[in-house]
C-alpha positions in Angstrom: 0.0 0.0 0.0 1.6 3.2 -1.2 1.3 6.1 1.2 0.4 9.6 -0.3 3.3 12.1 -0.5 4.2 14.6 2.2 6.0 17.5 0.6 9.1 19.2 1.9 9.2 22.9 2.6 11.1 23.5 -0.6 8.6 21.6 -2.7 5.7 23.4 -1.1 7.4 26.8 -1.5 7.8 26.1 -5.3 4.1 25.2 -5.6 3.1 28.3 -3.6 5.2 30.6 -5.7 3.8 29.2 -9.0 0.2 29.3 -7.8 0.6 32.9 -6.6 2.2 33.9 -10.0 -0.7 32.3 -11.9 -3.2 34.0 -9.6 -1.7 37.5 -10.2 -1.6 36.9 -14.0 -5.3 35.9 -14.0 -6.4 38.9 -11.9 -4.4 41.4 -13.9 -6.0 40.1 -17.1 -9.5 40.1 -15.6 -11.9 42.7 -17.2 -13.7 45.3 -15.0 -17.0 44.6 -16.7 -18.3 42.2 -14.1 -17.8 44.7 -11.3 -19.2 47.6 -13.4 -22.4 45.6 -14.2 -22.8 44.5 -10.6 -22.3 48.1 -9.3 -24.9 49.4 -11.7 -27.4 46.7 -10.7 -26.9 47.4 -7.0 -26.9 51.2 -7.4 -30.5 50.8 -8.8 -31.5 48.4 -6.0 -30.3 50.7 -3.2 -32.0 53.6 -4.9 -35.3 51.6 -5.1 -34.9 50.7 -1.4 -34.5 54.3 -0.3 -37.5 55.3 -2.4 -39.7 52.5 -1.1 -39.0 53.5 2.5 -38.9 57.3 2.2 -35.2 57.3 2.7 -35.4 54.6 5.4 -37.8 56.7 7.5 -40.7 54.2 6.8 -38.8 50.9 7.1 -41.4 49.4 9.4 -44.3 50.3 7.1 -42.6 48.7 4.1 -41.0 45.7 5.8 -43.0 42.9 4.2 -42.7 44.4 0.7 -38.9 44.7 1.1 -37.9 41.4 2.7 -40.1 39.3 0.4 -38.5 40.8 -2.7 -35.1 38.9 -3.2 -33.4 41.9 -4.8 -34.5 44.3 -2.1 -33.7 41.9 0.7 -30.1 41.6 -0.5 -29.8 45.4 -0.6 -31.6 45.5 2.8 -29.0 43.2 4.4 -26.3 45.6 3.3 -27.8 48.5 5.2 -26.1 47.1 8.2 -22.5 47.8 9.1 -21.0 45.4 8.6 -23.5 43.7 6.2 -25.4 40.7 7.6 -25.2 37.4 5.6 -28.4 35.4 4.9 -27.3 32.7 7.3 -26.5 35.1 10.1 -29.8 36.9 9.5 -31.8 33.7 9.9 -30.1 32.9 13.1 -30.2 36.4 14.6 -33.9 36.8 13.7 -34.8 33.2 14.4 -36.6 33.4 11.0 -37.0 31.8 7.6 -36.2 34.1 4.7 -38.8 32.3 2.5 -41.0 35.0 1.0 -44.1 32.8 1.5 -43.2 32.2 5.2 -42.5 35.9 5.8 -45.8 37.0 4.2 -47.7 34.5 6.4 -46.0 35.5 9.6 -45.8 39.3 10.2 -44.0 38.8 13.5 -41.2 36.9 11.8 -40.9 39.6 9.2 -40.8 42.2 12.1 -37.9 40.3 13.7 -35.9 40.3 10.5 -36.5 44.0 10.1 -35.5 44.7 13.7 -32.1 42.9 13.4 -31.1 45.1 10.4 -32.4 48.3 11.9 -30.4 47.6 15.1 -27.2 47.1 13.0 -27.8 50.0 10.6 -24.6 51.6 9.4 -24.8 55.0 11.1 -21.8 56.3 9.0 -23.6 55.7 5.7 -27.0 56.7 6.9 -26.5 59.3 9.6 -29.8 61.0 9.0 -31.8 57.9 10.3 -30.4 58.1 13.8 -30.5 61.9 13.8 -34.2 61.7 12.7 -34.0 64.1 9.9 -34.2 64.2 6.1 -31.0 63.4 4.2 -29.3 65.9 1.9 -28.9 65.0 -1.7 -25.1 64.6 -1.2 -25.7 62.2 1.7 -28.1 60.1 -0.3 -25.7 59.9 -3.2 -22.8 59.0 -1.0 -24.8 56.3 0.8 -26.1 54.8 -2.5 -22.6 54.7 -4.0 -21.0 53.2 -0.9 -23.6 50.6 -0.6 -23.5 49.7 -4.3 -19.7 49.3 -4.0 -20.0 47.0 -1.0 -22.6 44.8 -2.7 -20.7 44.7 -6.0 -17.4 43.8 -4.4 -19.0 41.0 -2.5 -20.8 39.7 -5.6 -17.7 39.7 -7.7 -15.7 38.0 -4.9 -18.3 35.3 -4.6 -18.5 34.8 -8.4 -14.7 34.6 -8.6 -14.6 31.9 -6.0 -17.4 29.9 -7.6 -16.1 30.2 -11.1 -12.6 29.3 -10.0 -13.8 26.3 -8.1 -15.9 25.2 -11.0 -13.0 25.5 -13.4 -10.8 23.6 -11.0 -13.3 20.8 -10.7 -13.7 20.5 -14.5 -9.9 20.3 -14.8 -9.9 17.4 -12.4 -12.7 15.6 -14.1 -11.2 16.0 -17.5 -7.8 14.8 -16.2 -9.3 11.7 -14.7 -11.3 10.9 -17.9 -8.1 11.5 -19.9 -6.4 8.7 -17.9 -9.4 6.4 -18.7 -11.0 6.5 -15.3 -14.8 6.0 -15.4 -17.2 8.6 -14.1 -20.2 7.1 -12.1 -23.1 8.7 -10.5 -22.8 10.7 -7.2 -23.9 8.9 -4.1 -23.9 8.8 -0.3 -21.1 6.6 1.0 -21.7 5.3 4.5 -19.8 2.0 4.0 -17.0 0.9 1.6 -19.3 -1.2 -0.6 -21.1 2.0 -1.5 -18.0 3.8 -2.8 -17.0 4.0 -6.4 -15.2 0.8 -7.5 -11.5 0.6 -8.4 -10.9 2.7 -11.5 -14.1 4.8 -10.9 -14.9 8.2 -9.6 -17.9 10.4 -8.9 -18.4 14.1 -8.3 -19.9 15.8 -5.3 -20.9 13.0 -2.9 -21.3 12.4 0.8 -18.6 10.4 2.4 -19.6 9.6 6.0 -20.9 12.9 7.4 -19.1 15.3 5.0 -19.3 16.1 1.3 -16.4 15.7 -1.0 -16.0 17.3 -4.4 -14.7 14.0 -5.8 -14.6 10.4 -4.6 -12.2 8.1 -6.3 -12.1 4.3 -6.0 -8.4 3.5 -5.8 -7.2 0.2 -7.2 -6.1 -1.0 -3.8 -9.7 -0.4 -2.7 -9.0 2.7 -0.6 -11.2 5.7 -1.1 -9.6 9.0 -2.2 -11.7 12.0 -1.2 -10.8 15.3 -3.0 -11.7 18.8 -2.1 -11.0 21.6 -4.6 -10.0 24.8 -2.9 -9.4 28.3 -4.5 -8.1 31.0 -2.2 -7.8 34.7 -3.1 -5.6 35.6 0.0 -3.5 34.0 2.6 -6.1 34.9 5.2 -8.9 33.3 3.1 -6.7 30.2 2.8 -7.1 29.5 6.5 -10.8 29.0 6.0 -10.6 27.1 2.7 -7.7 24.8 3.6 -7.4 24.5 7.4 -11.0 24.8 8.6 -12.8 23.2 5.7 -10.5 20.7 3.9 -8.3 19.7 6.8 -11.3 19.6 9.1 -13.0 17.1 6.7 -9.8 15.1 6.4 -9.8 14.5 10.2 -13.5 13.5 10.1 -13.0 11.0 7.2 -9.9 9.5 8.9 -11.9 9.2 12.2 -14.9 7.6 10.4 -13.1 5.3 8.0 -9.6 4.8 9.3 -6.2 6.2 8.2 -5.5 3.0 6.1 -8.8 3.2 4.2 -9.2 6.8 3.1 -6.9 9.3 1.4 -8.1 12.9 2.0 -6.8 15.3 -0.7 -7.0 19.0 -1.4 -6.2 20.4 -4.8 -5.2 24.0 -4.5 -5.0 27.1 -6.6 -4.5 30.8 -5.5 -2.7 32.2 -2.5 -1.6 30.2 0.4 1.0 30.4 3.3 3.6 27.7 3.9 2.7 27.2 7.5 -1.0 26.7 6.8 -0.3 24.0 4.2 2.2 22.3 6.6 -0.5 22.3 9.3 -3.0 20.8 6.9 -0.5 18.0 6.0 0.1 17.3 9.7 -3.6 16.7 10.1 -3.7 14.0 7.4 -4.5 16.0 4.3 -2.5 15.4 1.1 -2.0 18.5 -1.0 -1.7 18.8 -4.8 -1.7 21.8 -7.1 -4.3 22.5 -9.8 -1.5 23.8 -12.0 0.3 20.3 -11.9 -2.4 17.6 -11.8 0.1 15.1 -13.3 1.4 14.6 -9.7 -1.9 13.3 -8.4 -2.7 11.4 -11.6 0.7 9.6 -11.5 0.3 8.7 -7.8 -3.2 7.3 -8.5 -2.0 5.3 -11.6 1.5 4.2 -10.6 1.2 4.1 -6.8 -1.8 1.8 -6.9 
């Protein structure tokens, strides 16, 4: 049974350097069109929100109309400073954000409204707490600042999603190119439910955690792959150490160190000590810019 590689500092530094260089090249070549389109969209949404609420002075009166409109609800969450995510809003308001549920339950809608009102950004919307009408310059500044916040968040999310999707397609095509057989996704609670030797499936549940890929190795171990794209060394802690390494520990606990090979395929920006920490927790690391390393280990090492 061939053990997966554990890279030296020098090998990891070489991968980190190349991934960072590729990340810079991609970002410098990226057009501004996506941000501009998102900014224009959210500029209109924030303007609509201010008009619908008489510059936020009638928020309570317009609550149901706002929070049951997906576009206005997104803009509404960004009235807070800092903005409140959908998941946080559900927890803080003890509410569903389903338009049908909110229409049917005025008290729930009121709780959602109150959470955002309490967290309202007083720097962007000073007139609300001062109980006066805003000047035109204040309104313009608030709309521009809010649209920029929303657009930046949207572009960042889209970048991560698109980067992850590209990475997953690269992995899929690489496996197919080595004559591995793609099978249907599934929930794997026991080994006999996993892809067979020479097979792989995409997003599937392994034990209690999802993997982007499950591969049936020829020695009958399961390789669980997570594709991770990081746009900063800070972001990499979440993507690599909390998410991928956290899942690796769960899979090893549930299936045993001799039976599962947890893997992360990385692209973007990472720090050496974060990758070393992930390796120490049982995660094997490969780079999206050099998939031949993992393919060769799968084919030759098994």
